[in-house]
KOLDO-609838 format. One line per field, with one value per residue (C-alpha): x, y, z. Coordinates in Angstrom, 2 decimals. Each point is the difference from the previous one (the first is absolute). Example, Ala and Ser with C-alpha at 12.3 -4.5 7.8 and 13.67 -1.06 7.14 Angstrom:
BEGIN
x <- (12.30 1.37);
y <- (-4.50 3.44);
z <- (7.80 -0.66);
This chain:
BEGIN
x <- (-19.95 -0.82 -3.28 1.56 2.26 -2.71 -1.92 2.86 0.68 -3.99 0.50 3.08 -2.25 -2.75 2.10 1.58 -3.36 -1.63 3.60 0.00 3.32 0.83 1.91 2.31 -0.06 1.27 0.01 -0.13 3.10 2.25 -2.41 1.87 2.70 -0.35 -1.54 -3.86 -2.34 -1.78 -3.57 -1.87 -3.80 -0.16 3.24 -0.82 2.12 1.82 0.37 2.67 -0.18 -2.38 2.14 2.84 1.57 3.28 -0.25 3.28 3.53 2.55 2.87 2.45 -0.34 0.16 -3.37 -3.43 -2.98 -2.82 -3.63 0.32 -2.46 2.57 0.86 3.39 -0.12 -1.06 2.73 2.66 -1.65 0.17 3.60 0.81 -0.88 2.54 3.42 -1.18 -0.79 -0.70 3.86 -0.95 -2.63 -2.54 -1.56 -3.83 -1.44 -2.37 -1.84 -1.75 2.81 -0.54 2.81 -1.41 -0.17 4.11 0.70 -2.08 1.89 3.23 1.18 3.49 0.58 3.64 1.55 -0.60 3.70 1.51 -2.62 -1.35 -3.59 -3.39 0.29 2.92 -2.09 -2.68 -0.18 -3.32 -3.49 -3.84 -1.09 -4.08 0.50 -2.22 -2.03 -0.88 2.38 3.19 3.35 2.50 3.81 2.91 0.02 0.66 4.08 2.85 1.41 -2.87 1.88 -3.06 -1.13 -0.52 0.05 -3.09 -0.68 2.43 -0.97 -3.28 1.73 -0.79 -2.77 -2.08 -2.72 0.08 0.65 -2.82 -0.75 2.37 -1.79 2.71 3.54 3.28 2.41 3.76 0.20 3.50 1.43 -0.25 3.49 1.56 1.13 -0.62 1.10 -0.29 2.20 -0.16 2.77 -0.31 0.58 -1.09 -1.92 3.47 2.35 -3.01 -0.45 4.05 0.17 -2.59 1.77 3.14 -1.73 -1.35 3.26 0.97 -1.26 -2.22 -3.82 -2.00 -3.78 -1.33 1.10 -1.82 1.22 -2.80 1.20 -1.08 -0.48 2.87 2.54 0.70 -1.41 0.17 0.93 -1.48 1.77 -1.24 2.19 -1.11 1.38 1.62 1.26 3.76 -0.43 -2.28 2.29 3.50 -2.85 -0.91 3.88 0.29 -2.71 0.04 -2.59 -2.82 -1.67 -3.84 -2.16 -1.40 -3.56 0.69 1.40 -2.98 -2.34 2.76 -0.23 -3.37 -1.47 2.08 -0.89 -3.64 0.65 -1.75 3.31 -1.02 1.99 -2.49 -3.34 1.52 -1.76 1.24 2.63 2.04 1.60 3.39 2.05 3.77 3.19 1.58 3.46 -2.73 0.62 -2.36 -2.98 -0.06 -3.63 -1.80 -1.12 1.72 0.38 1.52 0.31 2.00 3.81 -1.63 -1.47 -3.67 -0.61 -3.44 -0.38 -2.78 -1.52 -1.62 2.99 0.13 -0.90 1.41 3.74 -0.20 -0.37 2.22 2.98 -0.89 0.27 3.13 1.88 -1.71 -3.33 -3.61 -2.38 -4.17 -2.11 -0.50 -2.84 -1.58 -1.56 -0.69 1.93 -2.59 -1.04 1.30 3.31 1.17 0.74 2.56 2.83 -0.78 1.23 2.83 -2.49 1.65 -0.52 -4.03 -0.22 0.93 -2.23 -2.93 0.47 -0.30 -2.79 -1.65 0.99 -1.49 -2.83 -0.66 -3.68 1.58 -2.19 2.60 1.41 -0.43 3.07 1.23 3.60 -0.04 -1.87 -0.58 -2.14);
y <- (-2.90 3.32 0.41 -0.58 2.78 2.00 -0.37 1.05 3.43 0.33 -0.55 2.47 2.61 -0.20 0.37 2.95 1.79 -0.98 1.09 -3.36 -1.79 -3.05 -3.16 -2.14 -3.75 -3.45 -2.80 1.44 -1.02 2.77 2.17 -0.09 1.66 3.97 2.89 -1.36 1.12 3.07 -0.22 1.08 -1.85 1.31 -1.58 -2.37 -3.33 -0.27 -3.51 -1.27 -3.62 -0.59 1.40 -2.89 -1.87 -0.09 2.09 -1.09 -2.05 -0.42 -2.20 1.04 3.51 -0.37 1.76 -0.14 2.21 -0.77 1.40 1.33 -2.42 -2.93 -2.41 0.11 -3.55 -0.45 2.56 -2.06 -3.26 0.94 0.86 -2.29 -2.66 1.81 0.16 3.42 1.96 3.61 0.67 2.46 -3.21 2.42 -0.94 -1.63 -0.02 -3.04 -1.33 3.21 2.45 1.42 2.03 3.40 0.13 -1.76 3.11 2.66 -1.08 -0.24 -2.67 -2.66 -2.79 -1.61 -0.11 3.91 0.29 -1.72 0.40 3.44 1.77 -0.51 3.41 -1.61 -2.28 2.13 1.10 0.96 1.19 0.56 2.27 0.91 3.91 1.83 1.47 -4.03 -0.08 -2.65 1.71 -1.59 -0.18 -2.37 -1.98 -3.85 -0.48 0.72 2.91 2.29 3.86 1.99 2.71 -0.34 -3.59 0.45 -3.98 -0.06 2.85 -1.71 -3.23 0.85 2.44 -1.55 0.94 3.62 1.28 -2.35 -3.37 -2.47 -1.93 -1.92 -0.29 -0.95 -2.02 -1.36 -3.20 -2.15 -3.54 -2.31 -0.56 -3.00 -1.57 1.71 -1.06 1.20 -0.11 1.12 1.49 0.47 3.93 2.61 3.18 1.94 -2.63 -0.92 3.42 0.44 -3.53 1.38 3.33 -1.64 -2.62 3.26 0.66 -3.35 -1.72 -2.61 -0.69 0.52 0.90 -0.12 0.54 -0.24 -0.33 -0.05 -0.08 -2.03 3.18 -0.78 1.31 -2.81 -1.08 -1.73 1.12 -1.78 1.18 -0.99 -0.49 -0.03 -0.55 -2.46 -3.40 1.08 3.50 -1.08 -2.88 2.32 2.99 -2.85 -1.17 4.33 0.14 -3.33 -1.06 -2.92 -0.75 -0.50 -2.40 1.81 -1.32 2.38 2.66 0.92 -0.42 2.57 2.36 -0.26 0.34 3.30 1.20 -0.39 1.52 -3.60 -0.77 0.50 3.16 1.41 -0.32 2.16 3.50 3.09 -0.89 2.62 0.13 1.65 1.24 0.47 0.21 -3.60 1.35 1.50 -1.46 -2.92 2.30 -2.15 0.68 -3.93 -2.84 0.91 -1.62 1.82 -0.71 1.16 0.05 2.38 2.06 -0.67 -0.76 -0.87 0.78 -1.63 1.51 3.35 2.73 3.59 1.02 3.51 -0.90 -2.98 2.20 2.97 -3.00 -1.75 3.36 1.00 -3.57 0.84 -1.98 -0.18 -1.58 -1.39 -1.36 -2.77 -2.00 2.57 -2.37 2.20 2.75 3.11 1.42 3.34 -1.40 -0.13 -2.60 1.08 2.07 3.93 1.78 2.75 3.41 -0.32 -3.76 0.95 2.41 -2.06 -2.51 2.79 1.08 -3.77 -0.26 3.49 -1.14 -3.49 0.16 3.67 -0.81 -2.86 -3.02 -2.49 -1.52 3.20 -0.25 -3.49 1.05 3.10 1.40 3.41 -0.95);
z <- (-18.49 -1.35 1.13 3.45 -0.20 -1.61 3.48 2.06 -1.86 0.59 3.79 -0.24 -1.65 1.96 3.34 -1.45 -0.98 3.51 2.33 1.09 0.95 -1.72 2.16 -2.62 0.65 -1.89 2.08 3.15 1.24 1.05 1.86 3.07 -2.25 0.24 2.25 1.44 -2.51 1.44 1.54 -3.17 -0.56 -3.26 -1.15 -2.80 -0.96 -3.96 -0.03 -2.80 0.57 -2.83 -2.19 -0.47 -2.26 -2.32 -2.59 -2.01 1.16 -1.72 1.35 -2.24 0.68 3.59 0.06 1.37 0.05 1.97 1.31 3.75 1.02 -0.60 3.02 0.43 0.57 -3.51 -1.62 1.71 -0.90 -3.77 -0.41 2.55 -2.58 -2.06 2.19 1.06 2.45 2.07 1.20 2.65 1.29 1.24 3.39 -0.65 3.29 -1.11 -3.45 -0.02 -1.05 -3.23 -2.56 0.44 3.86 -0.32 -1.76 1.46 3.23 -1.47 2.65 -1.22 1.63 1.24 -3.43 -0.33 1.00 -2.70 -2.82 0.70 1.44 -1.73 -2.25 -1.12 -1.71 -1.55 -3.55 -0.14 1.38 -0.86 2.89 0.56 0.23 2.37 -3.03 -1.15 -2.89 -0.42 0.05 -1.60 1.17 -0.70 -2.93 -0.17 -1.35 3.00 -2.04 0.55 0.88 -1.25 2.21 3.31 1.38 2.03 0.26 2.45 1.94 0.46 1.50 3.65 -0.36 1.62 -2.19 0.82 -3.87 -1.36 -0.32 -1.75 -2.54 -2.10 0.34 -1.88 1.67 -0.38 0.54 0.26 -0.38 3.10 1.24 -0.66 3.67 3.28 3.13 3.77 2.22 4.37 1.99 3.97 0.55 2.34 -2.14 0.28 -1.32 -2.42 -1.20 -0.99 -1.23 -2.59 -0.15 -0.91 -2.81 -1.69 -1.28 -1.37 -3.37 1.74 -1.56 3.14 -0.46 3.22 4.05 2.82 3.35 3.21 3.76 2.66 2.67 1.73 -2.25 -2.19 -3.45 -3.53 -3.43 -2.71 -3.37 -3.18 -3.09 -3.70 -2.89 -2.16 1.91 -0.16 1.33 2.79 0.71 0.73 0.92 3.36 0.74 0.30 2.63 1.69 2.14 0.11 -3.13 0.51 -2.32 -2.77 1.70 3.18 -2.24 -2.20 3.23 1.42 -2.42 -0.94 3.78 -0.19 -3.82 1.23 3.79 0.85 2.24 3.94 0.69 -2.53 2.52 2.03 0.55 0.09 -3.10 -1.10 -3.12 -0.04 -3.05 0.89 -1.93 0.39 1.77 2.54 3.51 1.98 1.84 3.15 0.22 0.70 -2.23 -3.40 -3.59 -2.35 -3.77 -3.37 1.54 2.82 -2.06 1.46 3.61 1.23 3.56 2.34 2.97 1.48 -0.93 0.33 -3.47 -0.20 1.86 -2.23 -3.38 1.09 0.85 -3.53 -1.55 1.73 -1.74 -3.42 0.32 0.77 1.81 -1.55 3.15 -2.34 2.27 2.61 2.61 2.91 -1.15 0.11 -3.65 0.12 -0.06 -3.85 -1.81 -1.87 0.72 -0.30 -2.81 0.07 -1.66 -2.89 -0.79 1.27 -2.18 -3.05 1.07 0.59 -3.69 -1.68 2.09 -1.02 -3.82 -0.04 2.62 0.53 1.56 2.71 -1.59 0.54 3.60 2.15 2.33 -0.65 -0.98 1.53 2.85 -1.44 -2.78);
């Protein structure tokens, strides 16, 4: 595979010499995410899909290292064979999703509320820089505190700092038991109940509330752990237990966003403190105990973002639909944060080669 990496390095060096930009892609499953590509006919594509394969996997050490083009499905099948999993449940968006795209997007699924975000499981990375050389950050062990944690910085960067070519991830054992229970609650009561459970020692690994559009809804609660802990938690939570096959199908649909709710556009991803009240802005799905709210349908972007910011949150225009291209995908940064991002971009990619405008419209 080193010849593939050499070819990628040569592409970057050539683009820099010619002052051309490069658009990074792996499986192409997340092309919808982020700001639209600028209309630059001279831009080239840096295709990381051929740079694929697991390099090392040590089940006893809970660490896996793979090339960025490795299909996420291949990695998950491998670790599942050892009774392990990717704890943050990254959305797969079909069979084409890759490890590099997973980390570059930084998206996490239903278990994020209990396990942590994608960045929390990145131990080390190799990055193809703007001069065509490969930079190495982090390591392959969980206790590595040397220097700045640049590997986690790359999670969610959408490739604007460089092309992620290798990733070392922490994996975790699968829970022994998982059960999902359903409760019929309106959104206000569902949010209150989720907030109440947060202060209790309950092994809740995921929640999802979906409204019916007329004030009612259903709260799904997944409980994970050893059998006795799950049994005791279900007694305290109540509700109607879902069949295992139905529960698996529901959480998979939520994780991979194949659930019918995600087919609506435009789709807004609103991150809020769990204690924030219901927004009452139409079709709603919320996860992570109320920390993640999905809104479907037209919204006034500026008003929605101002309201979320007043509550301590932010808004991403997740699926654009017919929203004009000049509405930024991500919540606008404060002047201080924008300056930090600009300095990072200048340090990593001074020529502005990689993925212009995809994360931040200003560069």
